[in-house]
N, C-alpha and C positions, 0 to 999 in steps of 0.2 A: 170495597170489593177487592179481592186479591186474585192474582192469577194462579193458574194451575202450576206454573213454574215455581211461584212462591211456596205453594203447598208442598210440592215435591222437594224443595230445599229443606223444609222443616222435616219432612219424612226421612230424608237421607241423613240429616243430622241425628235424629232419634235412633235410626238404625245403627249408627256408629257408637252408641253408648255401650261399652263392654259389659258383659255379665259381671255382677258383683259390684257395679258402680251405679251411681245415680247422677242425674243432672237436674237442675232446677228449670222451671218453665222460662225464667228470664235468661238463663244460660243458653238454652236452646234457641230462644229468640235472638240473642246476641250472635251466636254462631251461625244463624240462618240469615244474617244481614237484615234483621228486623228488630233493632234495639228498642226496648220499651214496650214490646208487644207480647209480654208473657201471657196475658189473658187470651190473646188470639191463638197462641200456641196451644193452650188448654182447649180452646174451642175446636181447633183442627184435630187434636187427638181424640176428642169425644166423637167427632164426625168422620173419622178416618174409616175407609172401607176395609173390611176384614182381609181382603187379598193383599193389602200392604204389609201385613204381618209385622206390625210395629211392636217393638218392645216398650210399649206405652207405660208399663209398670215401673220403668226405670226413671220416670220423670216425676219429681215431687216439688212441693212449694219451697220458697226461699228459706223457710224455717226448718226444713228437713222433715216435714210432715207430709203424710198422704192427704190429698185435698178432698177426697170423698168423705162423707160423714162417717165418723167412727161407728162401727157396728153394722154398717151397710154391707151388702154383698160385694160390691166393687172394692170397698176398703179392705175387707177380709181377703179377697182374691189378690189385690195388689200387695198386701203385706206378705201373704203366703209366697207369692212368686219371688219377691225380694229376699225373703228369708231362705228360700231354696237356693238362691244364688250366693248366700253367705252374708247378706246385709243384716246388720244387727240394729235392733231398735232398743232404745233406753227410754222408758216411760213414753213410748209412742213417737219418739223422735230419732231420726237417723243423724249420726255425727257426720256432718258434711266435710269436716276436716279429714276424716278417715275414708269416707265412701264416695265423695263427689268426684266425678270424672274430670280428670285434668286433660284437657284437649292437647293433642300433640299433632304435629304435621304428619308423621307416619300414620296416625289414626285416620286422618283425612285422606291421605293419598292412597292408602291400601285398604281402607274400609274396616268394618268390624271383624273381630276375630271369629273364626268358625264356631258355631254353637253346637 
């Protein structure tokens, strides 16, 4: 069982991912002080209430792929949202060296850029 505070930490981390960047589930877990809990992060994102307004689409798996089944409505939606932000897919994969969010202290202190 996790606390509401733990969940909010994950939500705040995801909200800080800037447009045009992605983070992996493991990266979000690490930055949320929950190392090794990538699957838990995925679970929280799936269960997050709409009022949180999370940019969930910016979280992908460690291989730079969307975790929803290819061809599914959620996969198509996530890919479209990322492409609208300028994220490029090559054969279904995002180049993490180019698009992965590099955490910085100003990001954390001042929050996400305005969208």
